[in-house]
VOPAGU-2260 file (C-alpha; in pm, 1 decimal, decimal comma):
REM VOPAGU-2260
SITE   aa  ch    i         X         Y         Z
SITE  MET   A    0    8098,7    -282,3    5729,9
SITE  HIS   A    1    8400,1    -391,3    5930,8
SITE  THR   A    2    8273,2    -749,6    5918,0
SITE  LEU   A    3    8379,4    -758,3    5552,3
SITE  TYR   A    4    8749,3    -711,7    5627,4
SITE  PRO   A    5    8800,7   -1079,6    5714,2
SITE  VAL   A    6    8619,3   -1172,0    5391,9
SITE  ILE   A    7    8849,3    -949,4    5184,4
SITE  VAL   A    8    9170,7   -1067,0    5349,9
SITE  GLU   A    9    9077,8   -1434,5    5323,5
SITE  ALA   A   10    8980,6   -1399,0    4957,0
SITE  VAL   A   11    9302,0   -1230,5    4844,6
SITE  ARG   A   12    9514,0   -1473,3    5046,0
SITE  LYS   A   13    9351,5   -1748,1    4839,9
SITE  GLY   A   14    9422,3   -1558,7    4519,9
SITE  ARG   A   15    9060,9   -1457,0    4459,4
SITE  PRO   A   16    9021,3   -1099,4    4331,5
SITE  VAL   A   17    8727,8    -908,3    4476,7
SITE  VAL   A   18    8568,9    -566,5    4453,7
SITE  LEU   A   19    8476,7    -363,1    4759,0
SITE  ALA   A   20    8166,4    -162,7    4664,9
SITE  THR   A   21    8110,4     138,0    4894,0
SITE  LEU   A   22    7825,6     388,5    4894,7
SITE  ILE   A   23    8006,8     725,8    4893,7
SITE  LYS   A   24    7721,4     965,1    4816,6
SITE  ARG   A   25    7347,8     951,4    4856,4
SITE  THR   A   26    7043,3    1174,7    4846,7
SITE  GLY   A   27    6674,2    1106,3    4885,4
SITE  SER   A   28    6508,7     863,9    5124,1
SITE  THR   A   29    6753,5     576,5    5108,8
SITE  PRO   A   30    6810,6     421,5    5451,6
SITE  ARG   A   31    7166,1     319,1    5366,5
SITE  ASP   A   32    7437,2     555,1    5491,2
SITE  THR   A   33    7764,0     666,5    5337,9
SITE  GLY   A   34    8016,3     390,8    5397,8
SITE  THR   A   35    7766,9     106,4    5354,2
SITE  ARG   A   36    7936,4    -161,1    5146,6
SITE  PHE   A   37    7951,0    -514,7    5021,9
SITE  VAL   A   38    8207,9    -742,2    4859,0
SITE  VAL   A   39    8164,1    -882,0    4508,3
SITE  PHE   A   40    8349,5   -1191,7    4387,9
SITE  GLU   A   41    8460,5   -1275,2    4035,7
SITE  ASP   A   42    8170,5   -1518,1    3982,7
SITE  GLY   A   43    7914,6   -1250,0    4069,9
SITE  THR   A   44    7836,6   -1375,0    4418,8
SITE  ALA   A   45    7849,4   -1119,0    4696,6
SITE  GLN   A   46    7862,5   -1080,2    5071,5
SITE  GLY   A   47    7689,6    -796,7    5251,0
SITE  THR   A   48    7436,4    -561,1    5094,7
SITE  ILE   A   49    7391,6    -198,0    4996,0
SITE  GLY   A   50    7025,7    -213,3    4905,9
SITE  GLY   A   51    6930,0    -529,6    4720,7
SITE  GLY   A   52    6714,0    -569,7    4411,2
SITE  LEU   A   53    6790,4    -424,9    4067,2
SITE  PHE   A   54    7018,5    -161,8    4215,1
SITE  GLU   A   55    7247,9    -415,5    4374,9
SITE  ALA   A   56    7238,5    -631,7    4061,5
SITE  ARG   A   57    7364,9    -335,0    3858,7
SITE  VAL   A   58    7645,9    -275,8    4105,8
SITE  VAL   A   59    7746,0    -642,9    4085,2
SITE  GLU   A   60    7755,3    -620,6    3706,8
SITE  GLU   A   61    7979,0    -313,2    3722,2
SITE  ALA   A   62    8198,8    -478,3    3984,9
SITE  ARG   A   63    8263,7    -778,4    3763,3
SITE  ARG   A   64    8387,4    -540,7    3492,1
SITE  VAL   A   65    8615,6    -376,8    3747,7
SITE  ILE   A   66    8764,1    -716,1    3835,9
SITE  GLN   A   67    8833,0    -786,1    3469,0
SITE  GLU   A   68    8991,5    -446,2    3406,3
SITE  GLY   A   69    9165,4    -410,6    3743,2
SITE  LYS   A   70    9070,2     -43,8    3759,7
SITE  PRO   A   71    8835,2     130,5    4004,1
SITE  ARG   A   72    8514,7     296,6    3894,1
SITE  ARG   A   73    8248,9     530,5    4029,8
SITE  PHE   A   74    7897,5     414,1    3956,5
SITE  GLU   A   75    7616,6     670,1    3969,1
SITE  PHE   A   76    7261,8     555,2    4030,6
SITE  ARG   A   77    6913,3     693,9    4044,7
SITE  LEU   A   78    6628,1     476,8    4166,2
SITE  THR   A   79    6262,7     554,0    4104,7
SITE  GLY   A   80    5947,0     357,2    4042,4
SITE  THR   A   81    6000,9     -10,9    3968,7
SITE  ASP   A   82    6374,6      20,5    4037,1
SITE  VAL   A   83    6308,0      25,3    4411,2
SITE  ALA   A   84    6048,6    -250,6    4419,2
SITE  ASP   A   85    6287,9    -518,1    4540,4
SITE  THR   A   86    6523,2    -298,1    4742,9
SITE  ASP   A   87    6512,8    -152,9    5093,9
SITE  MET   A   88    6533,1     197,6    4939,8
SITE  LEU   A   89    6160,4     242,1    4967,4
SITE  CYS   A   90    6126,9     590,4    4823,9
SITE  GLY   A   91    6409,4     574,8    4576,4
SITE  GLY   A   92    6711,1     798,3    4582,8
SITE  GLU   A   93    7033,0     866,0    4402,5
SITE  GLY   A   94    7401,9     865,2    4473,1
SITE  GLU   A   95    7733,7     706,2    4388,3
SITE  VAL   A   96    7910,6     380,9    4462,9
SITE  PHE   A   97    8289,7     348,9    4452,9
SITE  LEU   A   98    8412,2      15,4    4320,5
SITE  GLU   A   99    8759,0     -69,1    4450,1
SITE  PRO   A  100    8941,7    -373,6    4307,9
SITE  VAL   A  101    9139,6    -570,8    4566,3
SITE  ALA   A  102    9389,7    -835,3    4459,6
SITE  SER   A  103    9699,2   -1010,0    4589,4
SITE  GLN   A  104    9901,6    -838,0    4316,0
SITE  ASN   A  105    9877,9    -520,7    4523,7
SITE  PRO   A  106   10041,5    -619,3    4856,1
SITE  GLU   A  107   10039,6    -264,9    5000,5
SITE  GLN   A  108    9664,3    -241,0    4960,6
SITE  VAL   A  109    9618,4    -584,9    5118,5
SITE  ARG   A  110    9847,1    -487,5    5406,5
SITE  ILE   A  111    9619,9    -192,1    5486,7
SITE  PHE   A  112    9320,5    -423,7    5516,7
SITE  GLU   A  113    9529,6    -655,3    5735,0
SITE  ARG   A  114    9627,8    -365,6    5962,8
SITE  ALA   A  115    9264,6    -265,2    6003,2
SITE  LEU   A  116    9162,6    -625,5    6069,6
SITE  LYS   A  117    9429,0    -653,8    6340,0
SITE  VAL   A  118    9282,4    -348,3    6515,2
SITE  LEU   A  119    8934,8    -498,1    6502,2
SITE  ASN   A  120    9056,7    -826,7    6646,9
SITE  ARG   A  121    9293,9    -696,2    6912,7
SITE  GLY   A  122    9161,6    -352,1    7001,2
SITE  GLY   A  123    9261,9       3,3    6921,4
SITE  SER   A  124    9154,0     257,1    6664,4
SITE  GLY   A  125    9262,3     409,0    6335,9
SITE  LEU   A  126    9147,4     535,2    5997,7
SITE  VAL   A  127    9142,7     384,0    5651,4
SITE  VAL   A  128    9166,7     662,9    5394,8
SITE  THR   A  129    9098,0     584,0    5028,6
SITE  SER   A  130    9102,0     809,9    4725,2
SITE  VAL   A  131    8769,3     777,2    4543,3
SITE  ASP   A  132    8900,9     949,5    4228,8
SITE  PRO   A  133    8967,9     670,8    3972,6
SITE  ASP   A  134    9215,1     896,4    3789,1
SITE  ARG   A  135    9440,3     884,9    4094,2
SITE  TRP   A  136    9469,3     508,3    4071,4
SITE  THR   A  137    9766,0     402,3    3859,1
SITE  GLY   A  138    9961,4      85,7    3800,4
SITE  SER   A  139   10239,6     209,5    4027,1
SITE  GLY   A  140   10041,0     219,8    4349,1
SITE  THR   A  141    9711,3     242,8    4532,0
SITE  PRO   A  142    9602,6     577,3    4679,9
SITE  LYS   A  143    9505,5     426,7    5013,0
SITE  ALA   A  144    9647,9     454,2    5364,7
SITE  TYR   A  145    9592,4     342,3    5719,7
SITE  VAL   A  146    9658,7     596,6    5995,5
SITE  ASP   A  147    9674,4     467,9    6353,2
SITE  ALA   A  148    9585,4     665,4    6665,1
SITE  GLY   A  149    9948,8     764,2    6712,9
SITE  GLY   A  150    9980,5     907,9    6362,7
SITE  GLU   A  151   10180,2     619,7    6212,7
SITE  VAL   A  152   10093,8     571,5    5846,1
SITE  THR   A  153   10078,7     251,9    5641,1
SITE  GLY   A  154   10051,9     305,9    5264,0
SITE  SER   A  155   10021,7     642,1    5094,8
SITE  LEU   A  156    9789,4     866,2    4899,0
SITE  LEU   A  157    9932,2     933,1    4554,1
SITE  GLY   A  158   10055,5    1288,7    4529,1
SITE  VAL   A  159   10092,6    1297,4    4906,9
SITE  GLU   A  160   10361,5    1031,9    4925,7
SITE  GLU   A  161   10501,2    1110,2    5269,6
SITE  MET   A  162   10171,2    1218,9    5425,2
SITE  PRO   A  163   10280,9    1556,4    5566,8
SITE  SER   A  164   10226,8    1596,8    5940,2
SITE  ALA   A  165    9963,9    1866,1    5882,2
SITE  LEU   A  166    9758,3    1621,2    5675,6
SITE  VAL   A  167    9798,0    1348,0    5934,5
SITE  GLU   A  168    9675,4    1592,8    6202,2
SITE  ILE   A  169    9367,2    1668,6    5993,2
SITE  LEU   A  170    9294,7    1297,9    5967,2
SITE  LEU   A  171    9352,0    1237,6    6338,3
SITE  ASP   A  172    9094,9    1507,7    6413,9
SITE  ARG   A  173    8844,7    1294,8    6226,0
SITE  MET   A  174    8919,7     980,3    6425,7
SITE  GLY   A  175    8651,6    1059,8    6682,4
SITE  ARG   A  176    8377,2    1021,2    6423,3
SITE  GLU   A  177    8196,6     690,0    6428,5
SITE  GLN   A  178    8068,5     693,8    6070,7
SITE  ALA   A  179    8251,6     671,4    5740,6
SITE  HIS   A  180    8239,5     995,9    5543,0
SITE  THR   A  181    8389,3    1160,7    5238,3
SITE  ALA   A  182    8625,5    1455,1    5265,9
SITE  VAL   A  183    8837,9    1674,8    5041,2
SITE  LEU   A  184    9206,1    1699,4    5135,9
SITE  GLU   A  185    9447,4    1948,4    4987,3
SITE  ASP   A  186    9717,6    1795,7    4766,8
SITE  GLU   A  187    9966,5    2072,7    4684,6
SITE  THR   A  188   10096,0    1894,4    4375,5
SITE  ARG   A  189    9774,8    1781,2    4206,5
SITE  GLY   A  190    9493,4    1978,1    4363,3
SITE  PRO   A  191    9205,2    1866,9    4586,9
SITE  LEU   A  192    9197,6    1499,4    4679,6
SITE  GLU   A  193    8855,8    1344,9    4746,1
SITE  VAL   A  194    8877,9    1056,1    4990,6
SITE  LEU   A  195    8661,1     818,0    5186,3
SITE  VAL   A  196    8760,0     833,0    5553,7
SITE  GLU   A  197    8660,1     524,5    5749,2
SITE  PRO   A  198    8709,9     504,2    6126,8
SITE  VAL   A  199    8828,4     160,2    6236,5
SITE  VAL   A  200    8744,8      84,5    6598,4
SITE  SER   A  201    8727,9    -254,5    6765,0
SITE  ASN   A  202    8391,0    -353,7    6902,5
SITE  PRO   A  203    8346,9    -155,0    7225,0
SITE  VAL   A  204    8339,4    -340,6    7554,4
SITE  LEU   A  205    8027,1    -304,9    7766,3
SITE  TYR   A  206    8089,5    -377,2    8133,7
SITE  LEU   A  207    7759,9    -473,0    8293,0
SITE  PHE   A  208    7764,2    -456,2    8673,5
SITE  GLY   A  209    7490,5    -681,9    8805,7
SITE  GLY   A  210    7357,2   -1008,2    8665,4
SITE  GLY   A  211    6988,4    -982,6    8746,8
SITE  HIS   A  212    6673,3    -983,1    8534,3
SITE  VAL   A  213    6749,6    -660,4    8346,0
SITE  ALA   A  214    7104,8    -773,6    8270,3
SITE  ALA   A  215    6970,6   -1100,2    8129,3
SITE  GLN   A  216    6775,3    -897,5    7872,8
SITE  ILE   A  217    7051,8    -643,6    7798,9
SITE  VAL   A  218    7321,7    -897,2    7713,2
SITE  PRO   A  219    7172,2   -1061,2    7401,4
SITE  MET   A  220    7053,5    -728,1    7262,5
SITE  ALA   A  221    7384,3    -550,2    7318,5
SITE  ALA   A  222    7579,9    -842,3    7173,7
SITE  ARG   A  223    7367,8    -840,8    6857,1
SITE  VAL   A  224    7445,8    -475,4    6789,6
SITE  GLY   A  225    7820,5    -511,7    6825,4
SITE  PHE   A  226    7910,1    -473,3    7193,2
SITE  GLU   A  227    8148,3    -714,5    7363,6
SITE  VAL   A  228    7967,6    -771,2    7690,8
SITE  VAL   A  229    8136,9    -851,2    8022,6
SITE  VAL   A  230    7895,3    -932,2    8306,5
SITE  ILE   A  231    8010,5    -896,7    8668,4
SITE  ASP   A  232    7822,2    -991,9    8984,0
SITE  ASP   A  233    7935,6   -1075,3    9335,7
SITE  ARG   A  234    7691,5   -1366,8    9364,9
SITE  ALA   A  235    7789,5   -1702,2    9214,5
SITE  GLU   A  236    7435,4   -1787,5    9106,4
SITE  PHE   A  237    7410,6   -1463,4    8907,2
SITE  ALA   A  238    7766,7   -1477,2    8772,4
SITE  ASP   A  239    7690,7   -1802,2    8592,0
SITE  PRO   A  240    7805,9   -1814,0    8226,1
SITE  ALA   A  241    7506,2   -2034,3    8147,5
SITE  ARG   A  242    7281,6   -1734,2    8216,8
SITE  PHE   A  243    7463,2   -1522,5    7958,6
SITE  PRO   A  244    7566,8   -1734,2    7658,1
SITE  GLU   A  245    7606,0   -1422,4    7441,0
SITE  ALA   A  246    7846,7   -1250,2    7680,7
SITE  ARG   A  247    8217,4   -1244,6    7604,3
SITE  GLU   A  248    8294,6   -1302,3    7971,0
SITE  VAL   A  249    8111,8   -1352,6    8300,1
SITE  ARG   A  250    8293,0   -1284,4    8629,0
SITE  GLU   A  251    8214,0   -1341,2    8993,8
SITE  ALA   A  252    8384,0   -1060,8    9186,6
SITE  ALA   A  253    8325,0    -822,8    9474,0
SITE  PHE   A  254    8235,0    -470,7    9362,2
SITE  GLU   A  255    8477,0    -297,1    9599,5
SITE  GLY   A  256    8795,9    -199,1    9415,5
SITE  LEU   A  257    8675,4    -381,1    9106,0
SITE  LEU   A  258    8745,0    -120,6    8837,8
SITE  GLU   A  259    9111,8    -103,6    8933,9
SITE  ARG   A  260    9134,7    -459,2    8798,0
SITE  LEU   A  261    8948,0    -394,2    8472,9
SITE  PRO   A  262    9104,0    -250,6    8153,3
SITE  VAL   A  263    8852,6      34,2    8130,4
SITE  ASN   A  264    8952,8     302,9    7879,6
SITE  GLY   A  265    8805,9     583,5    7670,4
SITE  SER   A  266    8613,9     342,9    7447,4
SITE  SER   A  267    8452,9     144,0    7731,5
SITE  TYR   A  268    8084,3     150,8    7825,8
SITE  LEU   A  269    7975,6      97,0    8187,6
SITE  VAL   A  270    7619,1      12,9    8287,8
SITE  ILE   A  271    7534,6     -24,5    8657,0
SITE  VAL   A  272    7234,9    -248,2    8729,2
SITE  THR   A  273    7325,1    -404,2    9065,0
SITE  ARG   A  274    7072,3    -514,9    9324,0
SITE  GLY   A  275    7076,8    -207,7    9547,9
SITE  HIS   A  276    7181,0     148,5    9634,2
SITE  LEU   A  277    7495,1      49,8    9820,7
SITE  HIS   A  278    7642,4    -156,2    9537,4
SITE  ASP   A  279    7537,8     100,5    9275,8
SITE  LYS   A  280    7721,1     373,2    9467,7
SITE  THR   A  281    8026,7     151,8    9514,3
SITE  VAL   A  282    8054,9      95,7    9140,0
SITE  LEU   A  283    7961,6     449,9    9040,7
SITE  GLU   A  284    8226,5     618,6    9255,0
SITE  GLN   A  285    8487,4     400,2    9083,6
SITE  ALA   A  286    8339,8     462,0    8738,3
SITE  LEU   A  287    8366,4     839,4    8786,5
SITE  ARG   A  288    8743,0     804,5    8818,1
SITE  THR   A  289    8774,5     633,0    8479,6
SITE  GLU   A  290    8783,8     769,4    8125,7
SITE  ALA   A  291    8492,9     547,5    8018,4
SITE  ARG   A  292    8304,3     679,6    7719,3
SITE  TYR   A  293    7966,7     602,3    7875,0
SITE  VAL   A  294    7852,6     555,6    8234,7
SITE  GLY   A  295    7489,9     468,1    8305,1
SITE  MET   A  296    7309,2     374,4    8627,3
SITE  ILE   A  297    6963,0     233,5    8676,1
SITE  GLY   A  298    6726,4     368,8    8940,9
SITE  SER   A  299    6447,7     605,4    9033,8
SITE  GLY   A  300    6498,6     978,0    9060,3
SITE  ARG   A  301    6491,3     954,0    9440,7
SITE  LYS   A  302    6756,2     681,5    9453,4
SITE  ILE   A  303    6981,0     871,7    9214,1
SITE  ARG   A  304    6952,1    1193,6    9418,2
SITE  ILE   A  305    7047,5    1007,6    9737,0
SITE  ILE   A  306    7356,7     855,8    9573,8
SITE  TYR   A  307    7456,0    1186,0    9412,6
SITE  ASP   A  308    7420,6    1375,8    9741,8
SITE  ARG   A  309    7647,1    1127,5    9917,6
SITE  LEU   A  310    7908,4    1146,5    9642,3
SITE  LEU   A  311    7905,6    1525,9    9653,1
SITE  GLU   A  312    7957,0    1510,9   10028,7
SITE  GLU   A  313    8256,2    1284,0    9968,3
SITE  GLY   A  314    8419,8    1538,5    9738,8
SITE  PHE   A  315    8301,9    1446,6    9389,8
SITE  LEU   A  316    8213,9    1739,2    9162,9
SITE  GLN   A  317    7880,5    1804,8    8996,9
SITE  GLU   A  318    8049,9    1806,8    8656,1
SITE  GLN   A  319    8163,9    1450,5    8722,3
SITE  LEU   A  320    7806,6    1346,3    8799,3
SITE  ASP   A  321    7677,4    1527,6    8493,0
SITE  ARG   A  322    7847,5    1272,3    8266,0
SITE  VAL   A  323    7635,9     989,8    8413,5
SITE  HIS   A  324    7327,8     869,5    8224,4
SITE  ALA   A  325    7080,2     824,6    8507,7
SITE  PRO   A  326    6820,1     692,4    8496,5
SITE  VAL   A  327    6998,6     484,6    8234,1
SITE  GLY   A  328    6823,7     438,3    7899,5
SITE  LEU   A  329    6613,3     648,9    7666,3
SITE  ASP   A  330    6279,6     770,6    7799,1
SITE  ILE   A  331    6038,1     540,9    7615,1
SITE  GLY   A  332    5808,9     462,6    7909,7
SITE  ALA   A  333    5980,6     128,7    7973,6
SITE  GLU   A  334    5852,9     -79,1    8266,1
SITE  THR   A  335    5934,8    -448,0    8215,7
SITE  PRO   A  336    6293,5    -584,3    8216,6
SITE  GLU   A  337    6264,2    -640,0    7842,3
SITE  GLU   A  338    6149,8    -283,2    7777,3
SITE  ILE   A  339    6414,0    -139,0    8008,9
SITE  ALA   A  340    6680,1    -336,2    7821,5
SITE  VAL   A  341    6556,5    -194,3    7490,0
SITE  SER   A  342    6581,0     160,5    7627,5
SITE  ILE   A  343    6932,9     100,8    7763,2
SITE  VAL   A  344    7071,0     -60,8    7448,3
SITE  ALA   A  345    6912,1     213,5    7236,8
SITE  GLU   A  346    7095,9     474,9    7445,2
SITE  LEU   A  347    7421,6     280,1    7408,4
SITE  ILE   A  348    7376,2     284,0    7030,4
SITE  LEU   A  349    7306,4     658,0    7042,1
SITE  ALA   A  350    7621,4     720,6    7247,7
SITE  ARG   A  351    7830,3     504,1    7016,1
SITE  ALA   A  352    7703,4     702,9    6718,0
SITE  GLY   A  353    7816,3    1026,7    6880,9
SITE  GLY   A  354    7483,1    1141,0    7020,7
SITE  GLY   A  355    7467,2    1344,1    7339,6
SITE  LYS   A  356    7274,2    1284,4    7657,9
SITE  ARG   A  357    6897,8    1286,2    7636,2
SITE  LYS   A  358    6692,9    1444,9    7910,9
SITE  LYS   A  359    6478,4    1204,1    8111,0
SITE  THR   A  360    6126,8    1289,8    8217,6
SITE  GLY   A  361    6057,4     989,5    8435,6
SITE  GLY   A  362    6177,8     883,9    8781,1
């Protein structure tokens, strides 16, 4: 959904009004989650999708009315039978879509999208909070705000003009969630305020230590699902950018003292797939000293036990080792480099979505 921010900003800068259509409620067997969205232009063309078929055509029709009127709308839907024939909502379902008009005439609203886009392009995190109650939208302002990780607020929610610190704290508590969700905030002047809370986080960086056969399969998969991949190997022939065209960066560097030179932070992912025990241990002992969100290491159960025993002897704690995903990847019976890469990228997706560690049965 974040990929639509550049579309919105570019459109309004060119004076083209658009509608951001967001799925805010759903029940049934629809595969689309809350927060799924697409952008509708004045001529009825669209970018993105929230389901396709007749359902999406109805949303486009409603969105064009919203552009004409300049007022937001909530569109309820229920799909059964022939309604789902041309959509990816195979078993039907029902829910609501919020249609938000975006135009250059509302500079504060546009500035919020620009703030979020800057985070996506340059790194960081924040929240976009939007009232989904059309009655709250007036000609005098847009009930929408951006809250950065430090609590600084751009915009406002009508009726909560100065965003009291208690409300900002509530929102900051939600910043760790990966998925957009609706919430009800307390507005002392006008009662409960229903909002869509959307985490804005730049694409996470995946540091891949080792440029061998498994890495060659991980890189394109991880890049396709939104990871910025940095490959590092101490051998020139394996640290060749031509081997990894989908990687953001490929480095040739010794593993000793390497992580001190990398901007690893709490949103970083580290996967260790070097060519041997010694290099794996060298990287892992550095990784344990970082705040990386995810640390994974390839290897058999025997190899992992040997490395862990040595690290414990050197003074590392068991609780530090417990954060490591080893053997790295979900237990799907993977054997080939391609299958191993699938299992690793699947576990990265699970971790990014907030899932915990899965027990391994292999090794």
